[in-house]
N, C-alpha and C positions, 0 to 999 in steps of 0.2 A: 454756611461752609467753611472747613477749616481752612486755616491761611496757607498757601503754598509754601514748600522749604524754601528757605533760603538758597540762593544759588551759590558757588565757591565765591566768586566775585563778591557777592554782597556780603558773605562772611569777611571776606580779606578786610572790606572797606571799614567793619566795624573794629575788627581786632588791630588793626592801623589806628582807629581813633583810640582806641582803648591804650595802645601802647604810647602813642605820643603825651597823652595825659598821665601815664606812668612814668615815662621820663623826666616831667616837669615834678613831679612829688619826689622821685629818687633823689634826683637833683639837688633839690630844695632841702629834702630833711634825711638824706640816707636812706639804706636798707631797712632799718630796724623799725624808725617811725611810717615806713609805708606799710599801708593795709588796703586791702579789698574795699573796706567800710570810707576811707578817704578819697580813695580812686572814685567810687561810686558817687561820694559828693561832689566831686572835681567836675564828675561826667552829667550830672544829673540826673542818675538812675540811681536803681537799687542795687547794691552789692550783690547780690542773687543771680542778677542779670549777669554780671560779670563771669560768672562760674558757669555759664552756656558756654564761654569760649575758652576760659583758663581753669584748669581745677583748683589751683592755688595760687599766691604769690609767687612760690618760686618758678612755676611753670610758666608765666608770665614774664617773670624778670629773665629767666633765660631764652624765652622766646625774643624780647625786646633785644637781647646782648646777640643774638645770630641775626635778625634783621639787620641791626646797626653793621656789622662785619660784613653783610652779603653786601649793604648798601655801598660800603665803604671801597671793596672789593671791585664791585660793579662799576664804581666812577672811576677808578683807577685804570681799570681794563679799557674803560672806551676812551679816555684821554692818550693812553697809550697808542690806540689804534687811530683816533684823530690826528695824532702827531706824526706817526708813519705815512699816514695818507697826504698832509699838507706837504712832508717832505719829498715825497712822490712825486706830488703835482708843481713842485717847485714854488712853494708859496713860502719857505722861510727864509728863502736866499741864505741858506748855510748847508753845508756840508758836514755830516755826522755820522757816527756808527748807529746803526739802527738800535741796538742796544742800549744805547747813549741817550738817543733821543727819546725811548720809551721810558728810560728810569727818570729822566727829567720832567717829563708829562705824567706818571705818575707820582711823582712826589710832588709837584704841584697840584694835584688832584687830592691828594692828601690833606696839604695843609688846609685847601680850600673847603674840604669837608669839616675841618676843624672849625674854622672860622665861621662859616655858615652854620654849624649845627654844635655851638658851644657846650649846651647842655647834654646833649648827646655825646659828646666827645668826653665830656668829664665823668659822665656815668661808664664808657668805655673803658678810658685810659688813664684817669684820675685818681678816682675817689676810692675809699678804702669799702669795697665791696664784696660780697661773696664771689669766687672764683671759682674754676673747675674742680681743684683740689677740695676744696670745701663740701663738696657734693659727694665726695668717696664712701662709699656704705649707705647711701640714703637712696629712697626711691626714682629719685630723680638723675642718679648717677648716669643712664645713659643718654638722657636727655642734655646732661652737663657735656658729657664727652661728645656729641655733635655739636653743641655750642662751641666748644675748644678745637673743633676741627675747622668750624666756620672762621672761627677768630684767626687760625692758623693760614688761611689761603690767602688774608692779605700779607703776610711773610713769607710766604712761600711763592707767592707772586713776584715780589720786589728781590727774594734771593734768586729768583731762576733769572731774572735780569740780568742781574750782578753778575753771576755766572759767565754770563753770555759777553762781558764787557772784554775788550781786547786789551787786558793790563799783563805785561811782560812779568817772568817770572814764575815758579811753582804755585798751585793753587791748591790749597785744600779745604777741608771742610771747616777746620777753627778759622781760617782767614776769611772765609767767605762768610761766616757768621759775624767775625768782627766787623767787616765793611758792613752788612746788614746791621747791624747796632749802633755804628757810628752814624750812619746815616739817619736810622731811626731817631736816636736819641737826639739831633739836631735837629729834624723836624719838627718833635715834641714839643722841644724846647719853644721853636718858633711861636707856634701854637697856643700854649699855654703862658707864654709871656704876653702875648698880643690879647688873650682871651683874661687874662688874670687884672690889665689895664693898668699892673703896676708899673709899664714903660711911658705911660701918659706923661709922667712928671718930668720925662725929659724929651718928650715928642711923640706925635705920631710916626711909627716906623713901618705902618702897612704900606708905602710908595717903595720901600725896601725889599720886602718880603720876595718877590719874585726873583731878584739879584740873591738873596740869602740862600733862596732854594737851590738856583744853579751851583751856587759855588759851595753847598753842603755833599750835591753829585759829583761834582767836579773833583772834591777832596776823596771821594771813594776810590778814584783811579791812583790815588797814590797816600795810601795808608796801607799800615803795617801794625798788628799790634806789638 
């Protein structure tokens, strides 16, 4: 008898396994050296098996990016929701505006994602890899556009929260973007410095990270270009 068709859940499990190994290979050797053959060897399967799930390495790569950004967005949303629930229940012992608590929680979640997934974070944010514009005019342009939209969800989530902060003075799109980029660059710096291990020469600063994150968020309240 023929084997029953795989369920969507089973297919997702296999795709996730493929993506996890692909992250490691791209992180180690970049995109140019990444191939389905090398990936198959890492997985212990024939390269042709991978083509049952992804048409080529570009489709796999774009799926890898989308998955990472959506995971990051989900973790940031969950952290914000949990922070608001704790404050409502009086567990935090402090009172602050809801948007500020959300932003603090999301910033913390962003940094945790980067520290807990250093290879994935480097692929998403640090390495010189193909990006959305590189796929213009290719057969993967529409897929790359979707991936770019998934990536922007992270920025839009934070930007929306910043727009709801009770900051005095006129607010415009340029100022909102400035505040977003100031916060983002600081958080990215924290993650990148820690993951690079260059700071170990002066000591382990991980215990300081929560305070650094909170300071970065508070600086948004008083930042102008």
